[in-house]
C-alpha positions as CSV (number, residue, x, y, z in Angstrom):
1,M,112.6,90.2,116.7
2,S,109.1,90.1,115.4
3,A,108.1,87.5,112.9
4,S,108.2,88.5,109.2
5,F,104.8,89.4,107.9
6,L,106.0,88.9,104.3
7,S,106.7,85.2,105.1
8,T,103.0,84.7,105.7
9,G,100.6,83.8,102.9
10,R,98.7,87.1,103.5
11,G,101.9,89.1,103.3
12,K,102.8,87.6,100.0
13,V,99.4,88.2,98.5
14,I,99.4,91.9,99.7
15,L,102.9,92.4,98.1
16,L,101.7,90.8,94.9
17,L,98.6,93.0,94.9
18,L,100.5,96.2,95.4
19,C,103.1,95.4,92.8
20,G,100.3,94.5,90.5
21,V,98.8,98.0,90.9
22,A,102.2,99.5,90.0
23,F,102.7,97.2,87.1
24,L,99.3,98.0,85.6
25,D,99.8,101.7,85.8
26,L,103.3,101.7,84.4
27,V,102.6,99.2,81.6
28,D,99.9,101.5,80.3
29,A,102.5,104.2,79.7
30,S,104.2,102.1,77.0
31,I,101.7,99.4,75.9
32,V,100.1,101.7,73.3
33,N,103.4,102.7,71.5
34,V,103.6,99.7,69.2
35,A,99.9,100.0,68.5
36,L,100.0,103.6,67.3
37,P,100.2,102.9,63.6
38,S,97.1,100.7,63.8
39,I,95.3,103.2,66.0
40,R,96.1,106.0,63.5
41,K,94.7,104.0,60.6
42,D,91.6,102.8,62.3
43,L,90.5,106.1,64.0
44,R,92.0,108.4,61.3
45,F,94.3,110.4,63.6
46,S,96.3,113.2,62.3
47,T,100.1,112.9,62.6
48,Q,100.1,115.6,65.3
49,G,97.1,114.3,67.1
50,L,98.4,110.8,67.4
51,Q,101.0,111.9,70.0
52,W,98.2,112.5,72.5
53,V,97.4,108.8,72.8
54,P,100.6,108.2,74.8
55,S,101.0,111.9,76.0
56,G,97.5,112.3,77.3
57,Y,98.0,109.6,79.8
58,L,101.4,111.0,80.8
59,L,99.9,114.5,81.2
60,T,97.2,113.7,83.8
61,Y,99.3,110.9,85.4
62,G,102.0,113.4,86.3
63,G,99.7,116.4,86.8
64,F,97.4,114.8,89.4
65,M,100.1,112.7,91.2
66,L,100.8,115.1,94.1
67,L,97.1,115.5,94.7
68,G,96.6,111.7,94.7
69,G,99.4,111.2,97.2
70,R,98.1,113.7,99.6
71,A,94.5,112.5,99.2
72,A,95.7,109.0,100.2
73,D,97.2,110.4,103.5
74,L,94.2,112.5,104.3
75,F,91.2,110.4,103.2
76,G,92.5,106.8,103.5
77,R,94.8,104.8,101.3
78,R,92.4,102.0,100.7
79,R,89.6,104.4,99.8
80,V,91.8,106.3,97.3
81,L,93.2,103.1,95.8
82,V,89.6,101.8,95.2
83,A,88.5,105.1,93.7
84,G,91.6,105.3,91.4
85,T,91.2,101.7,90.2
86,T,87.6,102.2,89.4
87,V,88.3,105.3,87.4
88,F,91.2,103.5,85.6
89,G,89.1,100.5,84.7
90,L,86.1,102.4,83.4
91,A,88.3,104.7,81.3
92,S,90.1,101.7,79.8
93,L,86.8,100.2,78.8
94,A,85.7,103.5,77.2
95,G,89.0,103.7,75.3
96,G,88.6,100.2,74.0
97,F,85.2,101.0,72.5
98,A,86.3,104.4,71.2
99,D,85.1,105.1,67.7
100,S,86.8,108.5,67.3
101,A,90.2,110.1,68.0
102,G,88.7,112.5,70.5
103,L,87.1,109.8,72.6
104,L,90.3,107.7,72.8
105,V,92.4,110.7,73.8
106,G,89.7,111.6,76.4
107,A,89.8,108.1,77.8
108,R,93.6,108.2,78.1
109,L,93.4,111.5,80.0
110,V,90.9,110.0,82.5
111,Q,93.1,106.8,82.7
112,G,95.9,109.0,83.8
113,V,93.8,110.5,86.6
114,G,93.0,107.1,87.9
115,A,96.6,106.0,87.8
116,A,97.6,109.2,89.7
117,L,95.3,108.1,92.5
118,M,96.3,104.4,92.4
119,M,100.1,104.6,92.4
120,P,100.9,106.7,95.5
121,A,98.2,105.0,97.5
122,A,99.7,101.6,96.6
123,L,103.3,102.6,97.4
124,S,102.3,104.2,100.7
125,L,100.4,101.0,101.6
126,L,103.6,99.0,100.8
127,T,105.7,101.4,103.0
128,T,103.4,101.2,106.0
129,T,102.6,97.5,105.7
130,F,106.0,95.9,105.4
131,K,108.1,97.2,108.4
132,E,109.7,94.3,110.2
133,G,112.5,91.8,109.7
134,S,113.7,92.0,106.1
135,D,110.3,92.8,104.8
136,R,110.8,96.3,103.7
137,T,114.0,95.6,101.7
138,K,112.4,92.6,99.9
139,A,109.2,94.6,99.3
140,F,111.1,97.5,97.7
141,G,113.1,95.0,95.7
142,A,109.9,93.6,94.2
143,W,108.6,97.1,93.6
144,G,111.8,98.1,91.9
145,A,111.7,95.0,89.7
146,V,108.1,95.8,88.6
147,A,109.1,99.4,87.8
148,G,112.0,98.3,85.7
149,L,110.0,95.5,83.9
150,A,106.9,97.5,83.1
151,S,108.2,99.5,80.1
152,A,109.7,96.4,78.4
153,V,106.7,94.2,79.1
154,G,104.4,97.0,77.9
155,V,106.1,97.0,74.5
156,L,106.0,93.2,74.4
157,A,102.3,93.0,75.3
158,G,101.5,95.8,72.9
159,G,103.1,93.9,70.0
160,L,101.4,90.6,70.9
161,L,97.9,92.2,71.3
162,T,98.1,94.4,68.2
163,D,99.2,91.6,65.9
164,G,96.7,89.3,67.6
165,P,93.2,90.3,68.6
166,G,93.9,94.0,67.6
167,W,94.9,97.3,69.1
168,R,91.7,97.7,71.1
169,W,92.9,95.0,73.4
170,V,95.7,97.2,74.7
171,M,92.7,98.9,76.5
172,F,90.4,96.0,77.0
173,V,93.1,94.0,78.9
174,N,92.9,96.5,81.9
175,P,89.3,96.1,83.2
176,P,89.6,92.4,84.2
177,F,92.7,93.2,86.2
178,C,91.0,96.2,87.8
179,V,88.2,93.9,89.0
180,L,90.7,91.5,90.5
181,I,92.5,94.3,92.2
182,L,89.3,95.7,93.7
183,V,88.3,92.3,95.0
184,A,91.7,91.8,96.5
185,V,91.9,95.3,98.1
186,F,88.5,94.7,99.9
187,R,89.7,91.4,101.2
188,M,93.2,92.3,102.2
189,F,92.9,95.7,103.7
190,E,90.6,96.9,106.5
191,A,88.3,99.8,105.8
192,D,89.9,103.2,106.4
193,G,88.9,105.0,109.6
194,K,87.5,108.5,109.8
195,R,89.7,110.9,107.9
196,V,90.1,114.6,107.4
197,A,87.0,116.3,106.0
198,V,87.1,118.0,102.7
199,K,87.3,121.3,104.4
200,G,90.6,120.1,105.9
201,L,92.2,119.8,102.5
202,D,94.2,122.7,101.1
203,L,92.0,123.3,98.1
204,V,94.0,126.4,97.0
205,G,97.2,124.4,97.1
206,A,95.5,121.4,95.3
207,F,94.4,123.7,92.5
208,L,97.8,125.4,92.2
209,A,99.8,122.2,92.3
210,T,97.6,120.3,89.9
211,A,97.3,123.2,87.4
212,G,101.1,123.9,87.6
213,M,102.0,120.2,87.0
214,L,99.5,119.8,84.2
215,L,100.8,123.0,82.4
216,L,104.4,121.9,83.0
217,V,103.9,118.4,81.5
218,F,101.8,119.8,78.7
219,G,104.4,122.4,77.8
220,L,107.2,119.7,77.8
221,V,105.1,117.4,75.6
222,K,104.3,120.2,73.0
223,A,107.7,121.9,73.0
224,P,109.3,119.7,70.2
225,D,106.4,120.6,67.8
226,Q,106.0,124.2,68.8
227,G,109.7,125.0,69.2
228,W,111.5,125.6,72.4
229,G,111.8,129.3,71.7
230,S,108.2,129.8,70.5
231,G,105.9,132.2,72.3
232,R,103.5,129.4,73.2
233,T,106.2,127.2,74.8
234,V,107.6,130.1,76.8
235,L,104.2,131.1,77.9
236,E,103.3,127.5,78.9
237,L,106.5,126.7,80.8
238,G,106.6,130.2,82.3
239,G,103.0,129.9,83.4
240,A,103.7,126.6,85.0
241,G,106.7,128.1,86.9
242,V,104.5,131.0,88.2
243,L,101.8,128.5,89.4
244,L,104.3,126.3,91.1
245,V,106.1,129.1,92.8
246,T,102.7,130.5,94.0
247,F,101.9,127.0,95.3
248,I,105.1,127.0,97.4
249,V,104.3,130.4,98.8
250,N,100.8,129.1,99.6
251,E,102.2,126.1,101.4
252,R,104.4,128.2,103.6
253,N,101.5,130.2,104.8
254,T,98.6,127.8,105.1
255,G,97.9,125.9,108.3
256,D,97.2,122.5,106.7
257,P,99.2,122.4,103.6
258,L,98.8,119.9,100.7
259,L,102.6,119.6,100.6
260,P,104.2,120.2,104.0
261,L,107.6,121.7,103.1
262,S,109.1,120.0,106.1
263,V,109.2,116.8,104.0
264,F,112.1,118.3,102.0
265,R,114.2,118.5,105.2
266,I,114.4,114.7,105.2
267,R,118.0,114.2,104.3
268,G,118.5,112.6,100.9
269,L,114.9,112.8,99.8
270,V,115.4,115.6,97.2
271,A,118.5,113.8,95.8
272,A,116.6,110.5,95.4
273,N,113.7,112.3,93.6
274,V,116.1,114.2,91.3
275,T,118.0,110.9,90.6
276,Q,114.7,109.3,89.6
277,L,113.7,112.3,87.4
278,V,116.9,112.4,85.5
279,G,117.3,108.7,85.2
280,V,113.8,108.1,83.9
281,A,114.3,110.9,81.4
282,G,116.9,108.6,79.9
283,F,115.2,105.3,80.4
284,L,111.7,106.1,79.1
285,S,113.2,107.8,76.1
286,F,115.4,104.8,75.4
287,F,112.4,102.5,75.0
288,F,110.7,105.1,72.7
289,F,113.7,105.6,70.4
290,L,114.7,102.0,70.2
291,T,111.2,101.0,69.3
292,L,111.2,103.6,66.5
293,Y,114.5,102.2,65.2
294,M,113.2,98.6,65.2
295,Q,109.9,99.4,63.4
296,N,110.8,102.4,61.2
297,V,114.4,101.6,60.2
298,E,114.7,97.9,60.5
299,G,111.1,97.1,59.5
300,Y,110.2,94.9,62.5
301,S,106.6,93.9,62.8
302,P,104.8,94.9,66.1
303,I,105.1,91.4,67.5
304,R,108.8,91.1,66.5
305,A,109.5,94.5,68.1
306,G,107.7,93.3,71.3
307,L,109.6,90.0,71.4
308,A,112.9,91.8,70.9
309,Y,112.5,93.2,74.4
310,L,112.1,89.8,76.1
311,P,115.7,89.6,77.2
312,I,115.3,93.0,79.0
313,T,112.6,91.6,81.2
314,V,115.0,88.8,82.3
315,A,117.9,91.1,82.9
316,V,115.9,93.6,84.9
317,G,114.5,90.8,87.0
318,I,118.1,89.5,87.8
319,G,119.3,93.0,88.7
320,A,116.2,93.7,90.9
321,A,116.5,90.3,92.6
322,L,120.2,90.9,93.4
323,A,119.8,94.5,94.6
324,P,118.2,93.8,98.0
325,K,121.1,91.5,98.9
326,V,123.7,94.0,97.9
327,V,121.9,96.8,99.6
328,A,122.0,94.9,102.9
329,R,125.8,94.7,102.6
330,V,126.8,98.1,101.2
331,G,123.6,100.3,101.4
332,T,121.4,101.9,98.8
333,R,123.8,104.7,97.6
334,P,126.5,102.5,96.1
335,V,123.8,100.3,94.4
336,A,122.1,103.3,92.9
337,V,125.3,104.8,91.6
338,V,126.6,101.5,90.1
339,G,123.2,100.7,88.7
340,A,122.9,104.0,86.9
341,A,126.5,103.9,85.6
342,V,126.0,100.3,84.3
343,A,122.8,101.3,82.6
344,A,124.4,104.3,81.0
345,V,127.1,102.1,79.5
346,G,124.4,99.8,78.2
347,I,122.5,102.6,76.5
348,Y,125.8,104.0,75.0
349,L,126.6,100.6,73.5
350,L,123.3,100.9,71.6
351,A,123.9,104.4,70.3
352,G,125.8,103.2,67.3
353,L,122.7,102.4,65.3
354,K,122.9,101.7,61.6
355,V,120.7,100.5,58.8
356,H,120.5,96.7,58.6
357,G,122.1,96.3,61.9
358,S,122.3,92.9,63.7
359,Y,120.0,92.2,66.7
360,D,122.4,89.6,68.3
361,S,125.6,91.7,68.1
362,G,124.2,95.2,67.7
363,L,121.2,95.4,70.1
364,L,121.2,92.5,72.5
365,P,124.4,93.2,74.5
366,G,123.5,96.8,75.2
367,M,119.9,96.0,76.1
368,V,121.0,93.3,78.6
369,V,123.6,95.6,80.3
370,M,121.1,98.5,80.4
371,A,118.4,96.3,81.9
372,F,120.6,94.9,84.6
373,G,121.6,98.4,85.7
374,L,118.0,99.5,85.6
375,G,117.0,96.7,88.0
376,L,119.7,97.8,90.5
377,L,118.9,101.5,90.3
378,F,115.1,101.3,90.7
379,V,115.3,99.1,93.8
380,A,117.9,101.3,95.5
381,I,116.1,104.6,94.7
382,A,112.7,103.3,95.8
383,T,114.3,102.3,99.2
384,A,116.3,105.5,99.6
385,A,113.4,107.8,98.7
386,N,111.2,106.3,101.4
387,A,113.8,106.1,104.2
388,G,113.2,108.5,107.0
389,V,109.7,109.4,105.8
390,P,107.1,109.5,108.7
391,H,104.2,107.2,108.2
392,H,101.6,110.0,108.0
393,Q,103.5,111.4,105.0
394,A,104.0,108.1,103.2
395,G,101.5,108.9,100.5
396,L,103.1,112.3,99.9
397,A,106.6,110.8,99.6
398,A,105.2,108.2,97.2
399,A,103.6,110.9,95.1
400,L,106.8,112.9,94.9
401,L,108.8,109.9,93.7
402,N,106.2,109.0,91.1
403,A,105.7,112.6,90.0
404,S,109.4,113.0,89.4
405,Q,109.2,109.9,87.2
406,Q,106.4,111.3,85.1
407,V,108.0,114.8,84.8
408,G,111.3,113.1,83.9
409,G,109.6,111.0,81.2
410,A,108.0,114.1,79.6
411,L,111.2,116.1,79.9
412,G,113.4,113.4,78.4
413,L,111.1,112.8,75.5
414,A,110.7,116.5,74.7
415,I,114.5,117.3,74.8
416,F,115.8,114.1,73.2
417,A,113.1,114.1,70.5
418,A,114.2,117.6,69.6
419,I,117.9,116.4,69.4
420,S,116.9,113.5,67.2
421,T,114.8,115.6,64.9
422,A,117.5,118.2,64.5
423,R,120.0,115.5,63.5
424,L,117.5,113.9,61.2
425,N,116.9,117.1,59.3
426,H,120.6,117.9,59.1
427,E,121.3,114.5,57.5
428,L,118.4,114.8,55.1
429,N,119.5,118.2,54.0
430,S,123.0,116.8,53.4
431,G,121.6,114.2,51.0
432,V,121.7,111.2,53.3
433,R,119.1,108.5,52.6
434,P,116.0,108.6,54.8
435,A,116.6,105.3,56.6
436,A,120.3,106.2,57.3
437,A,119.2,109.8,58.4
438,M,116.7,108.4,60.8
439,A,119.2,105.9,62.3
440,S,121.6,108.8,62.8
441,G,119.0,110.9,64.5
442,L,118.0,108.1,66.8
443,S,121.7,107.4,67.6
444,W,122.1,110.9,68.8
445,A,119.0,110.6,70.9
446,L,120.3,107.4,72.5
447,T,123.7,109.0,73.2
448,S,121.8,111.8,75.0
449,C,119.8,109.2,77.0
450,A,123.1,107.6,78.1
451,I,124.4,111.0,79.3
452,A,121.2,111.6,81.3
453,V,121.5,108.3,83.0
454,A,125.2,108.9,83.7
455,C,124.2,112.2,85.3
456,A,121.7,110.3,87.5
457,A,124.6,108.2,88.8
458,V,126.4,111.4,89.9
459,I,123.3,112.8,91.6
460,A,122.7,109.5,93.4
461,L,125.9,110.2,95.3
462,R,123.9,112.7,97.4
463,T,121.1,110.2,98.3
464,R,120.8,108.7,101.8
465,N,122.7,105.4,102.3
466,V,120.3,102.9,103.9
467,H,121.3,99.3,104.6
468,S,118.1,97.8,106.0
469,E,114.5,98.3,106.8
470,A,115.3,98.6,110.5
471,E,117.5,101.5,109.8
472,A,114.8,103.1,107.6
473,E,112.2,102.7,110.4
474,A,114.6,104.3,112.9
475,L,115.2,107.2,110.6
476,A,111.5,107.7,110.1
477,A,111.0,107.9,113.9
478,V,113.7,110.5,114.2
479,E,112.3,112.6,111.4
480,E,108.8,112.4,112.9
481,D,110.2,113.7,116.2
482,L,112.0,116.5,114.4
483,V,108.8,117.5,112.6
484,A,106.9,117.5,115.8
485,V,109.5,119.7,117.5
486,N,109.6,122.2,114.6
């Protein structure tokens, strides 16, 4: 048996680096949430315009993810990671100095593009770097822990920064980390060799996929405000469907496709991605609605709301640390199913929100149960989604997994926000006090989140059951041979 690369100092640094990339990208999806009231006051955002501070990032992050993943496979993973990190850092700097609403939203849009290049490149580097001994299981365990921790730490950091040096530091905190990442990338990874020329890229497919994803996420983000049955929403979502169907037709007929459809023949890959999509729809929305409850119903300050999430970071870490050991015994499928089921129970425990509720008895138990299940689920799904993927498609598989996460987040917020708003309006029209009406609306939203995560547990039954990295490598070799034959 070959020596474990992860046991070396270099291996540990590379794992820390790649997980740091994921952490930075995912934290930025939630770090601005607690700062939104301060941003609105300082830059004079309209109520409707303020949603584009978090949603602008989500829009381009999800929209460009597939293109970023394929670019990493074609042009070199280190090259794409460097480009994405540079774009992300510069956009963060511009956002921190923004003196108008438009400039901040523009910076968030560009940040999302940078993140869409960084994330699949980092995950594909992790997949292709850690291959021997127990390296892959441990590496995906760390990656899953980071994915689970990021949302909670983002809210915590956002509260500390907003109540401390000010909201602009939720943007200024990124560039120093980007510099560290760039230095480490150049030191840890060899330069990419010669890659496919631009003419080898499926430009038509790139345009159709990116435009379709952008329009899909945009339509989902705007649907609660425009109305699900409005002409604009129907046109946006219908247009996205047409673009994506056209993209699939193009991929079937082009010689060098952006998304080789053979990747979907890898057993369990689709189920793993759908599990991620549905699960994240519940998880990301959970953090959004619980933060609204803390600040708008219970009157928590930004820093108190952030600190309230601290137990979640501990529980996620415990679940993620335990997951690789359990996966080695029973495989990824049971861990994913149990993790999602436990998390659903935790969210359901939180659904009974009321005015003047107790943190210790009303919020803390459900938060800890949810977080433990989240740690189990993210590790198992990250491992299962990459099992059987040939190395030359690692970036593509990473992009698919992360794109499902972004689309799931947008879909969940759109649907569950509509449920929450409908319940809120019903309660207000019935004469219920505003605080109690909002608590009721948020309670309905959290119940919906619990149902979504429970559905993810059912879907996870269809994922591939992988016990070890050696098994994953063997599956990848078999799939590569099948692709070559076909």
